[in-house]
C-alpha positions in Angstrom: -56.9 51.0 -201.2 -53.5 52.5 -201.5 -52.8 51.4 -205.0 -53.9 54.6 -206.7 -51.7 56.8 -204.4 -48.3 57.6 -205.8 -45.3 56.4 -203.8 -42.6 59.1 -203.7 -39.2 59.4 -202.0 -39.8 61.9 -199.2 -36.9 63.9 -197.7 -38.0 66.1 -194.8 -37.1 67.3 -191.4 -39.8 66.2 -189.0 -40.6 66.8 -185.3 -41.8 64.8 -182.3 -42.3 65.1 -178.6 -40.7 62.1 -176.7 -41.0 61.2 -173.1 -38.3 58.9 -171.7 -37.8 60.8 -168.5 -39.5 60.2 -165.2 -42.9 61.9 -164.9 -44.0 63.7 -161.7 -45.3 60.6 -160.0 -41.9 59.0 -160.2 -40.3 62.2 -159.1 -42.5 62.3 -156.0 -41.4 58.7 -155.2 -37.8 60.0 -155.2 -38.7 62.7 -152.8 -38.5 65.5 -155.4 -41.0 68.3 -155.7 -42.7 68.3 -159.2 -44.2 71.7 -158.6 -40.7 73.3 -158.7 -39.0 72.8 -162.0 -35.8 74.4 -160.9 -35.5 72.1 -157.9 -35.3 68.9 -159.8 -34.6 69.5 -163.5 -31.0 68.5 -163.0 -32.1 65.1 -161.8 -34.0 64.2 -165.0 -32.2 61.4 -166.8 -30.5 62.4 -170.0 -31.2 60.4 -173.1 -29.5 60.5 -176.5 -31.4 61.4 -179.7 -30.8 57.8 -180.9 -32.6 56.5 -177.8 -35.6 58.6 -178.7 -35.6 57.4 -182.3 -35.3 53.8 -181.2 -37.9 53.8 -178.5 -41.1 53.3 -180.5 -39.6 50.4 -182.4 -38.5 48.5 -179.2 -40.8 45.7 -178.1 -42.4 46.4 -174.7 -44.1 43.8 -172.5 -47.9 44.0 -172.9 -50.8 42.3 -171.1 -52.2 41.0 -174.3 -50.5 39.4 -177.3 -49.7 42.7 -179.0 -46.1 43.8 -179.0 -46.7 47.5 -179.4 -49.3 50.0 -178.2 -52.4 50.4 -180.3 -52.6 53.7 -182.1 -54.1 55.4 -185.1 -52.0 53.5 -187.7 -51.2 50.3 -185.7 -53.4 47.6 -184.1 -50.4 46.7 -181.9 -48.9 44.2 -184.3 -46.3 46.7 -185.6 -44.5 49.8 -184.5 -45.1 53.4 -185.6 -42.9 56.4 -184.9 -45.4 59.4 -184.9 -44.0 62.8 -185.9 -45.1 65.8 -187.8 -43.9 68.3 -190.4 -44.8 71.3 -188.2 -43.8 71.8 -184.6 -47.3 73.2 -183.8 -48.8 70.0 -185.0 -46.6 67.9 -182.7 -47.8 70.0 -179.8 -51.5 69.8 -180.7 -51.2 66.0 -181.0 -49.2 65.5 -177.7 -51.7 67.6 -175.8 -54.6 65.5 -176.9 -53.1 62.0 -176.8 -50.8 62.2 -173.8 -51.0 65.4 -171.7 -54.7 65.6 -171.0 -54.9 61.9 -169.9 -51.6 62.2 -168.0 -52.5 65.5 -166.3 -56.1 64.5 -165.7 -58.1 66.8 -163.3 -55.7 67.3 -160.4 -56.6 69.2 -157.3 -53.0 70.7 -157.4 -51.0 71.8 -160.4 -49.2 68.9 -162.1 -46.4 68.8 -164.5 -45.1 66.3 -167.1 -41.9 66.5 -169.1 -41.1 65.8 -172.8 -38.1 66.3 -175.0 -38.7 68.1 -178.3 -36.9 66.0 -181.0 -36.1 66.8 -184.6 -34.8 64.2 -187.1 -34.5 63.6 -190.8 -37.1 61.4 -192.5 -36.1 59.9 -195.8 -38.1 57.1 -197.3 -40.7 55.7 -199.7 -43.9 57.6 -198.8 -47.6 57.9 -199.7 -49.4 61.2 -199.2 -52.8 60.6 -197.7 -53.7 64.3 -197.4 -55.5 64.7 -200.8 -57.7 61.8 -199.8 -59.2 63.5 -196.8 -62.4 64.6 -198.6 -63.1 61.0 -199.6 -61.7 59.3 -196.5 -63.1 61.2 -193.5 -62.0 58.4 -191.2 -58.4 59.5 -191.7 -59.2 61.9 -188.8 -61.8 59.8 -187.0 -61.6 58.8 -183.4 -62.3 55.3 -184.6 -58.9 54.1 -185.8 -59.9 50.9 -187.6 -59.7 52.5 -191.1 -56.3 54.0 -190.5 -55.0 50.8 -188.9 -55.9 48.9 -192.1 -53.9 51.5 -194.0 -51.0 50.9 -191.7 -51.3 47.1 -192.2 -51.1 47.7 -196.0 -48.1 50.0 -195.6 -46.3 47.3 -193.6 -47.1 44.7 -196.3 -45.8 47.0 -199.0 -42.7 47.9 -196.9 -43.5 51.6 -197.1 -41.5 53.8 -194.8 -44.3 56.2 -193.9 -47.3 58.4 -194.7 -48.0 62.1 -194.9 -51.4 62.2 -193.2 -53.8 65.0 -192.1 -53.6 65.8 -188.4 -56.8 65.1 -186.5 -55.9 67.7 -183.9 -54.7 70.6 -186.0 -56.3 72.0 -189.1 -54.0 71.8 -192.1 -51.4 70.1 -190.0 -49.4 67.1 -191.3 -48.5 64.1 -189.2 -45.8 61.6 -190.4 -46.4 58.1 -189.1 -43.1 56.2 -189.8 -43.1 52.4 -190.0 -39.4 51.7 -190.6 -36.5 52.8 -188.3 -34.2 52.9 -191.3 -36.0 56.0 -192.5 -34.9 58.1 -189.6 -31.5 59.7 -189.0 -29.8 62.8 -187.7 -31.9 63.0 -184.5 -31.4 66.0 -182.3 -33.0 66.9 -179.0 -34.0 70.5 -179.4 -35.1 71.3 -175.8 -37.0 69.9 -172.8 -40.5 71.1 -172.2 -42.4 71.1 -168.9 -46.2 70.9 -169.5 -48.3 72.0 -166.6 -52.0 72.1 -166.0 -53.8 74.7 -164.0 -56.4 72.7 -162.0 -58.8 75.7 -161.8 -58.9 76.5 -165.5 -57.7 73.3 -167.1 -55.3 75.3 -169.2 -52.0 73.7 -170.1 -48.9 76.0 -170.1 -45.4 75.2 -171.3 -41.9 76.1 -170.0 -38.5 75.4 -171.6 -36.1 73.8 -169.1 
């Protein structure tokens, strides 16, 4: 399935939102007020860029036999570091996959916190974007097709894909399968994402 796609040495800056800090529920448990960013932002635990690069590749306890969370390009048997070529794509993806489920439909405004991370991606890569017209399942909510591509990437020891974003037109996601392909991580800023319970609109604020 991947045999007719050229493998090339990619060399790009990529972006990701990462969340290793306590969310609002944990802050409430500490007696802090999540509705007032200025009140508790200094209490948020600092993490290094390396921590954020390492985190997706670290085995986490799971209820089932899988070692990693299931995702678009993994059935849980291997790790994937999800990033994007464009910052706007990272935001569109994070809103869909994490913020809407995390923020839910609260009766009161609720806030969650992410670090915006940049890093350098260098590795053997296949570009799936030209295949979108043939492989519509690249952006399907059914991840079985993409998970099979991920399985083949692991078998071939590929470092990553350039793939079309399912959440932003013409956006490019970068699923990375090997930690060795990532370096020069930098935390750009910390973002508070808040949902208005009346409108459902998500707003952002730099901390």
